[in-house]
DRENDO-1510 file (C-alpha; in Angstrom, 1 decimal, always signed):
<recs>
REC; n; res; u; v; w
REC; 1; UNK; -73.6; +95.0; +13.0 .
REC; 2; UNK; -75.4; +91.9; +13.1 .
REC; 3; UNK; -78.9; +91.3; +12.3 .
REC; 4; UNK; -81.2; +88.3; +13.6 .
REC; 5; UNK; -84.0; +87.3; +11.6 .
REC; 6; UNK; -86.4; +85.0; +12.9 .
REC; 7; UNK; -88.3; +82.6; +10.1 .
REC; 8; UNK; -91.4; +80.3; +10.8 .
REC; 9; UNK; -92.4; +77.3; +8.3 .
REC; 10; UNK; -96.1; +77.4; +8.0 .
REC; 11; UNK; -98.7; +76.0; +5.4 .
REC; 12; UNK; -98.1; +77.8; +2.1 .
REC; 13; UNK; -100.3; +80.7; +1.7 .
REC; 14; UNK; -101.8; +79.1; -1.7 .
REC; 15; UNK; -102.8; +76.0; -0.1 .
REC; 16; UNK; -106.3; +75.0; +0.6 .
REC; 17; UNK; -106.2; +74.5; +4.6 .
REC; 18; UNK; -107.9; +71.3; +5.3 .
REC; 19; UNK; -109.2; +70.2; +8.9 .
REC; 20; UNK; -107.9; +67.1; +10.6 .
REC; 21; UNK; -110.5; +64.5; +10.5 .
REC; 22; UNK; -110.5; +64.3; +14.4 .
REC; 23; UNK; -110.6; +68.2; +14.4 .
REC; 24; UNK; -107.4; +68.3; +16.9 .
REC; 25; UNK; -105.9; +70.7; +14.1 .
REC; 26; UNK; -105.0; +71.5; +10.6 .
REC; 27; UNK; -103.6; +69.1; +8.1 .
REC; 28; UNK; -100.0; +69.6; +7.4 .
REC; 29; UNK; -98.9; +66.0; +6.5 .
REC; 30; UNK; -98.3; +66.1; +2.4 .
REC; 31; UNK; -98.8; +69.8; +2.2 .
REC; 32; UNK; -96.7; +72.1; +1.0 .
REC; 33; UNK; -94.7; +74.5; +3.3 .
REC; 34; UNK; -93.1; +77.7; +2.9 .
REC; 35; UNK; -91.7; +80.8; +4.5 .
REC; 36; UNK; -94.1; +82.3; +6.2 .
REC; 37; UNK; -94.6; +85.7; +4.2 .
REC; 38; UNK; -94.0; +88.7; +6.6 .
REC; 39; UNK; -91.1; +87.1; +7.3 .
REC; 40; UNK; -89.7; +87.1; +3.9 .
REC; 41; UNK; -90.0; +90.9; +4.2 .
REC; 42; UNK; -87.6; +90.7; +7.5 .
REC; 43; UNK; -85.2; +88.5; +4.9 .
REC; 44; UNK; -85.1; +90.7; +2.3 .
REC; 45; UNK; -84.7; +93.6; +4.8 .
REC; 46; UNK; -81.9; +92.4; +6.6 .
REC; 47; UNK; -80.0; +91.0; +3.1 .
REC; 48; UNK; -80.6; +94.8; +2.1 .
REC; 49; UNK; -78.8; +96.1; +5.2 .
REC; 50; UNK; -75.9; +93.9; +4.2 .
REC; 51; UNK; -75.7; +94.9; +0.9 .
REC; 52; UNK; -76.0; +98.6; +2.0 .
REC; 53; UNK; -72.8; +97.6; +4.1 .
REC; 54; UNK; -74.8; +98.5; +7.2 .
REC; 55; UNK; -74.9; +94.8; +8.1 .
REC; 56; UNK; -71.4; +92.9; +8.8 .
REC; 57; UNK; -73.6; +89.7; +8.9 .
REC; 58; UNK; -77.3; +88.3; +8.8 .
REC; 59; UNK; -78.3; +85.1; +10.7 .
REC; 60; UNK; -81.7; +83.5; +10.3 .
REC; 61; UNK; -83.0; +81.0; +13.0 .
REC; 62; UNK; -86.2; +79.0; +13.2 .
REC; 63; UNK; -87.5; +76.1; +15.8 .
REC; 64; UNK; -89.1; +73.2; +14.3 .
REC; 65; UNK; -88.2; +69.3; +13.5 .
REC; 66; UNK; -85.7; +68.5; +10.8 .
REC; 67; UNK; -87.7; +69.3; +7.7 .
REC; 68; UNK; -87.6; +73.0; +9.1 .
REC; 69; UNK; -84.3; +73.1; +7.2 .
REC; 70; UNK; -86.2; +73.8; +4.1 .
REC; 71; UNK; -87.2; +77.3; +5.1 .
REC; 72; UNK; -83.8; +78.1; +6.5 .
REC; 73; UNK; -82.1; +76.9; +3.1 .
REC; 74; UNK; -84.4; +79.5; +1.5 .
REC; 75; UNK; -83.6; +82.1; +3.7 .
REC; 76; UNK; -79.9; +81.6; +2.9 .
REC; 77; UNK; -80.8; +81.3; -1.1 .
REC; 78; UNK; -82.5; +84.7; -0.7 .
REC; 79; UNK; -78.8; +86.0; +0.7 .
REC; 80; UNK; -78.7; +85.2; +4.6 .
REC; 81; UNK; -75.3; +84.4; +5.6 .
REC; 82; UNK; -75.8; +81.4; +7.7 .
REC; 83; UNK; -78.9; +79.5; +10.0 .
REC; 84; UNK; -79.5; +78.1; +13.2 .
REC; 85; UNK; -82.1; +75.6; +13.5 .
REC; 86; UNK; -83.6; +75.0; +16.8 .
REC; 87; UNK; -84.9; +71.2; +17.1 .
REC; 88; UNK; -88.2; +70.8; +18.6 .
REC; 89; UNK; -90.8; +67.8; +17.5 .
REC; 90; UNK; -93.7; +70.0; +19.4 .
REC; 91; UNK; -95.1; +72.9; +18.1 .
REC; 92; UNK; -94.4; +76.2; +20.5 .
REC; 93; UNK; -96.9; +79.1; +22.1 .
REC; 94; UNK; -95.6; +82.6; +21.6 .
REC; 95; UNK; -94.0; +82.7; +24.9 .
REC; 96; UNK; -91.7; +79.6; +24.6 .
REC; 97; UNK; -90.7; +80.9; +20.9 .
REC; 98; UNK; -89.7; +84.2; +22.8 .
REC; 99; UNK; -88.0; +82.3; +25.2 .
REC; 100; UNK; -86.0; +80.3; +23.0 .
REC; 101; UNK; -85.2; +83.4; +20.6 .
REC; 102; UNK; -84.1; +85.4; +23.8 .
REC; 103; UNK; -81.4; +82.3; +24.5 .
REC; 104; UNK; -80.2; +82.4; +20.8 .
REC; 105; UNK; -79.9; +86.3; +20.9 .
REC; 106; UNK; -77.8; +85.9; +24.2 .
REC; 107; UNK; -75.8; +83.3; +22.2 .
REC; 108; UNK; -75.0; +85.6; +19.0 .
REC; 109; UNK; -75.6; +88.9; +20.5 .
REC; 110; UNK; -76.7; +90.7; +17.4 .
REC; 111; UNK; -77.7; +94.4; +17.1 .
REC; 112; UNK; -80.9; +94.0; +15.6 .
REC; 113; UNK; -84.0; +91.1; +15.8 .
REC; 114; UNK; -86.1; +91.3; +12.7 .
REC; 115; UNK; -89.4; +89.1; +12.3 .
REC; 116; UNK; -92.4; +89.3; +10.4 .
REC; 117; UNK; -95.5; +90.9; +12.0 .
REC; 118; UNK; -97.4; +87.7; +12.7 .
REC; 119; UNK; -97.3; +84.2; +11.2 .
REC; 120; UNK; -100.4; +83.5; +8.8 .
REC; 121; UNK; -101.0; +80.1; +10.4 .
REC; 122; UNK; -101.9; +81.2; +13.8 .
REC; 123; UNK; -101.9; +85.1; +13.4 .
REC; 124; UNK; -100.8; +85.3; +17.1 .
REC; 125; UNK; -98.8; +88.7; +16.7 .
REC; 126; UNK; -97.1; +88.4; +19.9 .
REC; 127; UNK; -93.5; +86.8; +19.7 .
REC; 128; UNK; -92.0; +90.1; +18.7 .
REC; 129; UNK; -93.5; +92.3; +21.6 .
REC; 130; UNK; -92.8; +89.6; +24.1 .
REC; 131; UNK; -89.1; +89.3; +22.8 .
REC; 132; UNK; -88.7; +92.7; +23.2 .
REC; 133; UNK; -90.0; +93.0; +26.8 .
REC; 134; UNK; -87.9; +89.7; +27.9 .
REC; 135; UNK; -84.6; +91.5; +26.4 .
REC; 136; UNK; -85.6; +94.8; +27.4 .
REC; 137; UNK; -85.0; +96.3; +24.1 .
REC; 138; UNK; -86.8; +98.7; +22.4 .
REC; 139; UNK; -89.3; +97.7; +19.5 .
REC; 140; UNK; -91.1; +98.9; +16.7 .
REC; 141; UNK; -94.1; +97.0; +15.4 .
REC; 142; UNK; -95.5; +96.8; +11.8 .
REC; 143; UNK; -92.9; +98.6; +10.2 .
REC; 144; UNK; -93.2; +99.8; +6.8 .
REC; 145; UNK; -90.1; +101.9; +6.3 .
REC; 146; UNK; -86.5; +101.4; +8.1 .
REC; 147; UNK; -83.7; +103.8; +7.9 .
REC; 148; UNK; -80.5; +103.3; +10.2 .
REC; 149; UNK; -78.3; +106.3; +10.9 .
REC; 150; UNK; -75.3; +104.8; +13.1 .
REC; 151; UNK; -77.1; +103.8; +16.4 .
REC; 152; UNK; -80.1; +105.5; +15.4 .
REC; 153; UNK; -82.9; +103.8; +13.8 .
REC; 154; UNK; -85.6; +105.4; +11.8 .
REC; 155; UNK; -88.9; +103.7; +11.3 .
REC; 156; UNK; -92.3; +104.3; +10.2 .
REC; 157; UNK; -95.7; +102.5; +10.7 .
REC; 158; UNK; -99.3; +102.6; +9.2 .
REC; 159; UNK; -101.9; +103.4; +11.9 .
REC; 160; UNK; -105.6; +104.2; +11.9 .
REC; 161; UNK; -104.7; +107.7; +11.5 .
REC; 162; UNK; -102.2; +107.6; +9.3 .
REC; 163; UNK; -98.3; +107.1; +9.2 .
REC; 164; UNK; -96.7; +107.1; +12.3 .
REC; 165; UNK; -92.6; +107.6; +12.2 .
REC; 166; UNK; -90.8; +106.6; +15.5 .
REC; 167; UNK; -87.1; +106.9; +16.4 .
REC; 168; UNK; -85.2; +104.6; +19.1 .
REC; 169; UNK; -81.7; +103.4; +19.2 .
REC; 170; UNK; -79.9; +99.8; +18.9 .
REC; 171; UNK; -80.1; +96.9; +19.8 .
REC; 172; UNK; -83.9; +96.7; +18.9 .
REC; 173; UNK; -86.7; +94.1; +18.1 .
REC; 174; UNK; -88.7; +95.0; +14.7 .
REC; 175; UNK; -91.8; +93.1; +12.8 .
REC; 176; UNK; -92.1; +93.8; +9.4 .
REC; 177; UNK; -95.1; +94.5; +7.7 .
REC; 178; UNK; -95.6; +93.3; +4.1 .
REC; 179; UNK; -95.4; +97.3; +2.5 .
REC; 180; UNK; -91.6; +97.4; +4.0 .
REC; 181; UNK; -90.3; +95.6; +0.7 .
REC; 182; UNK; -90.6; +93.3; -2.1 .
REC; 183; UNK; -89.0; +89.9; -1.3 .
REC; 184; UNK; -86.6; +88.7; -3.8 .
REC; 185; UNK; -86.9; +85.4; -5.6 .
REC; 186; UNK; -84.3; +82.9; -4.7 .
REC; 187; UNK; -82.5; +82.1; -8.0 .
REC; 188; UNK; -81.2; +78.7; -9.1 .
REC; 189; UNK; -77.5; +79.5; -8.6 .
REC; 190; UNK; -78.2; +81.0; -5.0 .
REC; 191; UNK; -80.2; +77.6; -4.1 .
REC; 192; UNK; -76.9; +75.9; -5.2 .
REC; 193; UNK; -75.0; +77.9; -3.0 .
REC; 194; UNK; -77.1; +77.7; -0.2 .
REC; 195; UNK; -76.7; +74.0; +0.2 .
REC; 196; UNK; -73.0; +75.1; +1.3 .
REC; 197; UNK; -73.9; +77.7; +3.9 .
REC; 198; UNK; -73.2; +76.9; +7.3 .
REC; 199; UNK; -76.5; +75.4; +9.1 .
REC; 200; UNK; -76.0; +74.7; +12.9 .
REC; 201; UNK; -78.3; +72.7; +14.9 .
REC; 202; UNK; -79.1; +73.4; +18.6 .
REC; 203; UNK; -81.4; +71.0; +20.6 .
REC; 204; UNK; -84.2; +72.8; +22.1 .
REC; 205; UNK; -83.8; +70.6; +25.4 .
REC; 206; UNK; -80.3; +72.2; +25.8 .
REC; 207; UNK; -81.6; +75.4; +26.3 .
REC; 208; UNK; -83.3; +74.8; +29.5 .
REC; 209; UNK; -86.6; +76.9; +29.0 .
REC; 210; UNK; -90.4; +76.0; +29.9 .
REC; 211; UNK; -91.9; +74.8; +26.6 .
REC; 212; UNK; -95.2; +73.3; +28.2 .
REC; 213; UNK; -98.1; +74.3; +26.2 .
REC; 214; UNK; -100.6; +76.7; +28.6 .
REC; 215; UNK; -103.5; +76.7; +26.2 .
REC; 216; UNK; -105.5; +73.6; +25.4 .
REC; 217; UNK; -107.2; +73.6; +21.7 .
REC; 218; UNK; -110.6; +71.6; +22.6 .
REC; 219; UNK; -111.6; +71.5; +19.2 .
REC; 220; UNK; -110.9; +72.7; +15.4 .
REC; 221; UNK; -113.6; +73.1; +12.9 .
REC; 222; UNK; -114.1; +74.3; +9.5 .
REC; 223; UNK; -116.2; +77.5; +9.2 .
REC; 224; UNK; -119.7; +77.2; +8.0 .
REC; 225; UNK; -120.2; +77.1; +4.3 .
REC; 226; UNK; -121.8; +80.4; +3.0 .
REC; 227; UNK; -125.1; +80.5; +1.6 .
REC; 228; UNK; -126.1; +81.3; -1.5 .
REC; 229; UNK; -127.4; +84.7; -2.1 .
REC; 230; UNK; -130.8; +85.6; -3.0 .
REC; 231; UNK; -131.8; +88.1; -5.9 .
REC; 232; UNK; -134.3; +90.6; -5.2 .
REC; 233; UNK; -136.9; +92.8; -7.4 .
REC; 234; UNK; -136.4; +95.9; -5.9 .
REC; 235; UNK; -135.8; +97.9; -2.9 .
REC; 236; UNK; -138.8; +97.4; -1.0 .
REC; 237; UNK; -138.6; +93.5; -1.4 .
REC; 238; UNK; -134.8; +94.1; -0.1 .
REC; 239; UNK; -135.9; +95.9; +2.8 .
REC; 240; UNK; -138.5; +93.7; +4.0 .
REC; 241; UNK; -136.1; +90.5; +3.5 .
REC; 242; UNK; -133.5; +92.8; +5.9 .
REC; 243; UNK; -136.4; +93.4; +8.2 .
REC; 244; UNK; -138.6; +90.6; +9.0 .
REC; 245; UNK; -136.2; +87.7; +7.7 .
REC; 246; UNK; -133.1; +88.7; +9.1 .
REC; 247; UNK; -134.0; +91.0; +11.1 .
REC; 248; UNK; -131.1; +93.3; +10.9 .
REC; 249; UNK; -132.9; +96.4; +10.8 .
</recs>
């Protein structure tokens, strides 16, 4: 079984996000970038499948400029066998990303595609679902457990009513929740080994897909600063403020 993992390069979750001075987007220059956190869960699960003898090969794929190689090297330091970088100078919307991944799937012919449930930069939560539709493969979203028995895939996911258990067949597209596993740290020896692992590059123009944007961003602004709280002496004063000043009751 071959496993393909989609990885996205995003602003590190520990970084304080800053809006560009011209309000055209989020500042990414001289900002620490890293692997999208839910994608780390997908990487970990792929590596675990390889360690269990269920996967014969694991491949990480990402879309971006030359700098995106760093997240692919991190993926390989975590245990991924090889990587593919689809070079694109412009950010892509979920539909274009899914079409790009479809081309890679057709080229690599994996049995399973793993990716994070969503990216922390745009929170679109669309790529996995769109990819499964384009491939006409079954999908499992927000999975918190995974078990593979032959061609059968058993997954669990958290829903409002509790835990939902599902069964499907390979090939499939699965998006991973943070509850699925705990991603391992890339050790220094593995980071050094990752530098020698294969990393292929493909120009997105050679894939002949429509990457034009369908959504126009008019303006990006920071949320309003939260006002300081007000101390009240008793419940009566609290009710009066909620009723007459805030007018919420």
